MDAnalysis code that builds the backbone (N, CA, C; Angstrom):
import MDAnalysis as mda
import numpy as np

u = mda.Universe.empty(339, n_residues=113, atom_resindex=np.repeat(np.arange(113), 3), trajectory=True)
u.add_TopologyAttr("name", ["N", "CA", "C"] * 113)
u.add_TopologyAttr("resid", np.arange(1, 114))
u.add_TopologyAttr("resname", ["MET", "ALA", "PHE", "SER", "LEU", "THR", "GLY", "ILE", "LEU", "ALA", "VAL", "LEU", "LEU", "GLU", "PHE", "PHE", "ARG", "PRO", "VAL", "LEU", "LEU", "PRO", "LEU", "ALA", "VAL", "LEU", "VAL", "VAL", "VAL", "GLU", "LEU", "VAL", "LEU", "ILE", "ALA", "ILE", "LEU", "PHE", "LEU", "ARG", "ARG", "GLY", "THR", "LEU", "ARG", "VAL", "GLN", "PRO", "ALA", "VAL", "SER", "SER", "ALA", "ALA", "LEU", "VAL", "GLY", "VAL", "VAL", "ALA", "ALA", "VAL", "GLY", "ALA", "VAL", "PHE", "LEU", "LEU", "PRO", "PRO", "TRP", "THR", "GLY", "ALA", "THR", "MET", "ALA", "GLN", "LEU", "SER", "GLY", "LEU", "LEU", "ASP", "TYR", "ALA", "ALA", "LEU", "VAL", "GLY", "ALA", "GLY", "ILE", "GLY", "VAL", "GLY", "ALA", "ALA", "VAL", "ALA", "VAL", "ALA", "LEU", "TYR", "PRO", "PRO", "LEU", "GLN", "LEU", "VAL", "PHE", "ARG", "ARG"])
u.atoms.positions = np.array([
    [-6.743, 9.581, -21.057],
    [-7.523, 9.092, -19.940],
    [-6.627, 8.617, -18.807],
    [-5.398, 8.266, -19.097],
    [-4.505, 7.710, -18.082],
    [-4.177, 8.730, -16.998],
    [-4.206, 10.026, -17.323],
    [-3.852, 11.026, -16.339],
    [-5.064, 11.756, -15.770],
    [-6.245, 11.277, -16.055],
    [-7.430, 11.844, -15.442],
    [-7.768, 11.067, -14.179],
    [-8.587, 11.622, -13.349],
    [-8.980, 10.939, -12.115],
    [-9.722, 9.652, -12.433],
    [-10.548, 9.662, -13.451],
    [-11.272, 8.462, -13.856],
    [-10.308, 7.376, -14.336],
    [-9.296, 7.772, -15.087],
    [-8.310, 6.810, -15.563],
    [-7.502, 6.204, -14.425],
    [-7.137, 7.035, -13.457],
    [-6.386, 6.537, -12.306],
    [-7.236, 5.569, -11.501],
    [-8.500, 5.889, -11.285],
    [-9.393, 5.003, -10.545],
    [-9.625, 3.695, -11.289],
    [-9.700, 3.759, -12.616],
    [-9.871, 2.533, -13.410],
    [-8.643, 1.634, -13.289],
    [-7.462, 2.226, -13.313],
    [-6.235, 1.439, -13.159],
    [-6.178, 0.825, -11.766],
    [-6.526, 1.581, -10.736],
    [-6.529, 1.049, -9.371],
    [-7.538, -0.082, -9.209],
    [-8.700, 0.054, -9.817],
    [-9.698, -1.010, -9.746],
    [-9.178, -2.290, -10.388],
    [-8.544, -2.174, -11.545],
    [-7.999, -3.356, -12.208],
    [-6.848, -3.952, -11.411],
    [-6.094, -3.125, -10.717],
    [-4.973, -3.613, -9.912],
    [-5.453, -4.368, -8.676],
    [-6.512, -3.859, -8.029],
    [-6.996, -4.457, -6.791],
    [-8.133, -5.454, -6.987],
    [-8.635, -5.615, -8.199],
    [-9.772, -6.510, -8.442],
    [-9.540, -7.943, -7.955],
    [-8.361, -8.539, -8.128],
    [-8.185, -9.918, -7.665],
    [-8.249, -10.078, -6.142],
    [-8.037, -9.010, -5.384],
    [-8.005, -9.132, -3.924],
    [-9.211, -8.480, -3.247],
    [-10.209, -8.089, -4.012],
    [-11.358, -7.406, -3.399],
    [-12.175, -8.328, -2.492],
    [-12.413, -9.558, -2.893],
    [-13.182, -10.477, -2.054],
    [-12.435, -10.835, -0.769],
    [-11.153, -11.216, -0.824],
    [-10.443, -11.451, 0.438],
    [-10.358, -10.198, 1.305],
    [-10.275, -9.049, 0.680],
    [-10.249, -7.804, 1.441],
    [-11.574, -7.562, 2.149],
    [-12.681, -7.885, 1.501],
    [-13.991, -7.750, 2.137],
    [-14.130, -8.705, 3.320],
    [-13.614, -9.926, 3.176],
    [-13.637, -10.886, 4.288],
    [-12.789, -10.373, 5.440],
    [-11.627, -9.813, 5.129],
    [-10.761, -9.245, 6.157],
    [-11.448, -8.102, 6.899],
    [-12.171, -7.265, 6.192],
    [-12.887, -6.156, 6.831],
    [-13.957, -6.683, 7.786],
    [-14.683, -7.707, 7.390],
    [-15.708, -8.286, 8.264],
    [-15.069, -8.886, 9.519],
    [-13.967, -9.610, 9.352],
    [-13.277, -10.186, 10.510],
    [-12.760, -9.087, 11.430],
    [-12.225, -8.028, 10.863],
    [-11.734, -6.905, 11.670],
    [-12.873, -6.246, 12.445],
    [-14.018, -6.093, 11.827],
    [-15.160, -5.494, 12.533],
    [-15.620, -6.370, 13.693],
    [-15.604, -7.677, 13.505],
    [-15.960, -8.585, 14.600],
    [-14.945, -8.473, 15.734],
    [-13.656, -8.430, 15.392],
    [-12.630, -8.289, 16.418],
    [-12.724, -6.955, 17.147],
    [-13.045, -5.896, 16.442],
    [-13.219, -4.588, 17.083],
    [-14.415, -4.615, 18.028],
    [-15.484, -5.308, 17.654],
    [-16.634, -5.435, 18.551],
    [-16.254, -6.207, 19.812],
    [-15.462, -7.268, 19.659],
    [-14.995, -8.028, 20.823],
    [-14.115, -7.152, 21.708],
    [-13.233, -6.371, 21.094],
    [-12.380, -5.468, 21.878],
    [-13.196, -4.429, 22.615],
    [-14.229, -3.925, 21.979],
    [-15.070, -2.911, 22.615],
    [-15.773, -3.487, 23.840],
    [-16.174, -4.744, 23.765],
    [-16.845, -5.367, 24.902],
    [-15.879, -5.686, 26.035],
    [-14.594, -5.862, 25.723],
    [-13.596, -6.208, 26.740],
    [-12.611, -5.071, 26.973],
    [-13.029, -3.854, 26.866],
    [-12.102, -2.735, 26.930],
    [-11.456, -2.537, 28.291],
    [-11.985, -3.132, 29.350],
    [-11.378, -3.002, 30.669],
    [-10.155, -3.871, 30.851],
    [-9.952, -4.863, 30.008],
    [-8.835, -5.795, 30.167],
    [-7.763, -5.593, 29.099],
    [-7.697, -4.433, 28.494],
    [-6.764, -4.212, 27.391],
    [-5.439, -3.628, 27.873],
    [-4.363, -4.092, 27.292],
    [-3.042, -3.485, 27.466],
    [-2.665, -2.901, 26.108],
    [-2.763, -1.597, 25.989],
    [-2.648, -0.952, 24.684],
    [-1.199, -0.868, 24.200],
    [-0.265, -0.524, 25.072],
    [1.103, -0.261, 24.642],
    [1.780, -1.420, 23.916],
    [1.740, -2.658, 24.424],
    [2.416, -3.739, 23.673],
    [1.782, -3.998, 22.306],
    [0.481, -3.887, 22.217],
    [-0.183, -4.134, 20.931],
    [0.143, -3.043, 19.925],
    [0.162, -1.791, 20.382],
    [0.473, -0.680, 19.467],
    [1.915, -0.781, 18.990],
    [2.854, -1.051, 19.892],
    [4.256, -1.124, 19.474],
    [4.501, -2.314, 18.543],
    [3.870, -3.433, 18.803],
    [4.031, -4.601, 17.920],
    [3.415, -4.338, 16.546],
    [2.239, -3.754, 16.529],
    [1.594, -3.441, 15.247],
    [2.408, -2.412, 14.464],
    [2.967, -1.426, 15.163],
    [3.787, -0.423, 14.485],
    [5.059, -1.038, 13.915],
    [5.677, -1.941, 14.651],
    [6.893, -2.594, 14.167],
    [6.610, -3.423, 12.916],
    [5.543, -4.201, 12.943],
    [5.181, -4.997, 11.769],
    [4.783, -4.081, 10.604],
    [4.130, -2.963, 10.897],
    [3.769, -2.005, 9.858],
    [4.979, -1.382, 9.186],
    [6.020, -1.072, 9.966],
    [7.250, -0.516, 9.387],
    [7.932, -1.550, 8.498],
    [7.984, -2.788, 8.959],
    [8.578, -3.858, 8.139],
    [7.774, -4.044, 6.847],
    [6.455, -3.990, 6.949],
    [5.615, -4.123, 5.752],
    [5.807, -2.945, 4.804],
    [5.994, -1.743, 5.341],
    [6.214, -0.572, 4.495],
    [7.513, -0.689, 3.726],
    [8.579, -1.110, 4.401],
    [9.866, -1.270, 3.725],
    [9.769, -2.385, 2.679],
    [9.122, -3.474, 3.028],
    [8.951, -4.557, 2.063],
    [8.126, -4.137, 0.867],
    [7.100, -3.326, 1.106],
    [6.243, -2.873, 0.006],
    [6.995, -1.970, -0.957],
    [7.909, -1.173, -0.445],
    [8.690, -0.296, -1.325],
    [9.485, -1.127, -2.333],
    [9.986, -2.278, -1.890],
    [10.775, -3.104, -2.802],
    [9.930, -4.074, -3.615],
    [8.728, -4.402, -3.148],
    [7.912, -5.387, -3.850],
    [6.864, -4.784, -4.783],
    [6.486, -3.534, -4.585],
    [5.452, -2.947, -5.437],
    [5.878, -2.802, -6.900],
    [7.074, -2.339, -7.215],
    [7.422, -2.257, -8.650],
    [7.375, -3.605, -9.366],
    [7.974, -4.679, -8.827],
    [7.840, -5.963, -9.540],
    [6.401, -6.459, -9.613],
    [5.589, -6.141, -8.602],
    [4.199, -6.574, -8.611],
    [3.434, -5.931, -9.760],
    [3.824, -4.719, -10.133],
    [3.153, -4.026, -11.225],
    [3.798, -4.303, -12.579],
    [4.862, -5.113, -12.595],
    [5.518, -5.435, -13.851],
    [6.660, -4.501, -14.186],
    [7.056, -3.652, -13.260],
    [8.148, -2.720, -13.497],
    [9.391, -3.197, -12.742],
    [10.468, -2.477, -12.911],
    [11.678, -2.731, -12.144],
    [12.079, -1.450, -11.437],
    [12.971, -1.575, -10.464],
    [13.443, -0.382, -9.763],
    [14.199, 0.540, -10.722],
    [14.812, -0.012, -11.770],
    [15.555, 0.793, -12.731],
    [14.633, 1.671, -13.577],
    [13.367, 1.305, -13.658],
    [12.433, 2.092, -14.460],
    [11.883, 3.298, -13.720],
    [12.162, 3.420, -12.436],
    [11.766, 4.619, -11.700],
    [12.688, 5.743, -12.128],
    [12.113, 6.830, -12.645],
    [12.971, 7.809, -13.295],
    [13.026, 9.154, -12.592],
    [12.009, 9.536, -11.882],
    [12.012, 10.872, -11.327],
    [11.568, 10.918, -9.887],
    [11.574, 12.111, -9.366],
    [11.186, 12.322, -7.977],
    [9.737, 11.914, -7.738],
    [8.873, 12.142, -8.708],
    [7.467, 11.772, -8.568],
    [7.304, 10.248, -8.456],
    [8.083, 9.499, -9.231],
    [8.015, 8.037, -9.147],
    [8.430, 7.548, -7.767],
    [9.535, 8.081, -7.265],
    [10.004, 7.669, -5.948],
    [9.054, 8.116, -4.846],
    [8.507, 9.320, -4.974],
    [7.558, 9.804, -3.971],
    [6.294, 8.954, -3.949],
    [5.818, 8.558, -5.124],
    [4.636, 7.695, -5.193],
    [4.928, 6.326, -4.598],
    [6.116, 5.808, -4.850],
    [6.493, 4.501, -4.307],
    [6.611, 4.548, -2.786],
    [7.243, 5.586, -2.264],
    [7.367, 5.719, -0.805],
    [5.988, 5.956, -0.188],
    [5.162, 6.760, -0.829],
    [3.801, 6.987, -0.322],
    [2.976, 5.716, -0.303],
    [3.108, 4.913, -1.351],
    [2.386, 3.637, -1.386],
    [2.915, 2.703, -0.306],
    [4.219, 2.704, -0.085],
    [4.797, 1.884, 0.980],
    [4.298, 2.306, 2.348],
    [4.228, 3.598, 2.577],
    [3.701, 4.096, 3.854],
    [2.233, 3.710, 4.011],
    [1.473, 3.804, 2.931],
    [0.069, 3.410, 2.988],
    [-0.108, 1.926, 3.288],
    [0.701, 1.090, 2.666],
    [0.633, -0.352, 2.926],
    [1.026, -0.643, 4.363],
    [2.080, 0.007, 4.842],
    [2.517, -0.196, 6.222],
    [1.462, 0.232, 7.228],
    [0.829, 1.374, 6.971],
    [-0.232, 1.834, 7.874],
    [-1.426, 0.888, 7.841],
    [-1.780, 0.405, 6.662],
    [-2.909, -0.526, 6.560],
    [-2.616, -1.837, 7.284],
    [-1.400, -2.328, 7.178],
    [-1.021, -3.561, 7.876],
    [-1.065, -3.347, 9.380],
    [-0.541, -2.207, 9.842],
    [-0.546, -1.927, 11.281],
    [-1.964, -1.815, 11.818],
    [-2.835, -1.143, 11.096],
    [-4.222, -0.995, 11.539],
    [-4.937, -2.345, 11.514],
    [-4.666, -3.156, 10.500],
    [-5.317, -4.468, 10.412],
    [-4.821, -5.422, 11.490],
    [-3.561, -5.289, 11.899],
    [-3.020, -6.197, 12.908],
    [-3.312, -5.773, 14.342],
    [-3.725, -4.537, 14.544],
    [-3.938, -4.075, 15.916],
    [-5.009, -4.877, 16.674],
    [-6.209, -5.116, 16.133],
    [-7.205, -5.869, 16.917],
    [-6.772, -7.281, 17.297],
    [-6.191, -8.089, 16.377],
    [-5.760, -9.413, 16.834],
    [-4.626, -9.342, 17.857],
    [-3.698, -8.414, 17.668],
    [-2.619, -8.269, 18.644],
    [-3.145, -7.795, 19.986],
    [-4.151, -6.946, 19.959],
    [-4.734, -6.478, 21.215],
    [-5.376, -7.635, 21.973],
    [-6.003, -8.543, 21.252],
    [-6.582, -9.713, 21.924],
    [-5.497, -10.642, 22.470],
    [-4.357, -10.695, 21.813],
    [-3.242, -11.518, 22.295],
    [-2.647, -10.922, 23.572],
    [-2.545, -9.607, 23.644],
    [-1.890, -8.935, 24.760],
    [-2.844, -8.521, 25.877],
    [-4.073, -8.983, 25.882],
    [-4.999, -8.571, 26.948],
    [-4.607, -9.221, 28.257],
    [-5.070, -8.639, 29.346],
    [-4.752, -9.166, 30.691],
    [-5.562, -10.380, 31.011],
])
């Protein structure tokens, strides 16, 4: 079952279960901020917010690459093959992109005219 799609989804659910409620709160706050941005779209300065969010996203991606194995109870020495490293880098990129997308609305409100 561990290598089936159902098994992978079950493992992901158990991994993310402790953060599902805070994640739902974050999604609601992000939707409110996006609504505020939509109403004030004439006063937005996009470039500083995008570059700041991208910079923080890259830092989060690099940090996630080093923090994800210990978070799961593994060590960097236990990564054995190309698939392990590719999954770790992919997860880091996903975390970095999620952080950048989540930070864009608050940063956009900070950088408005």
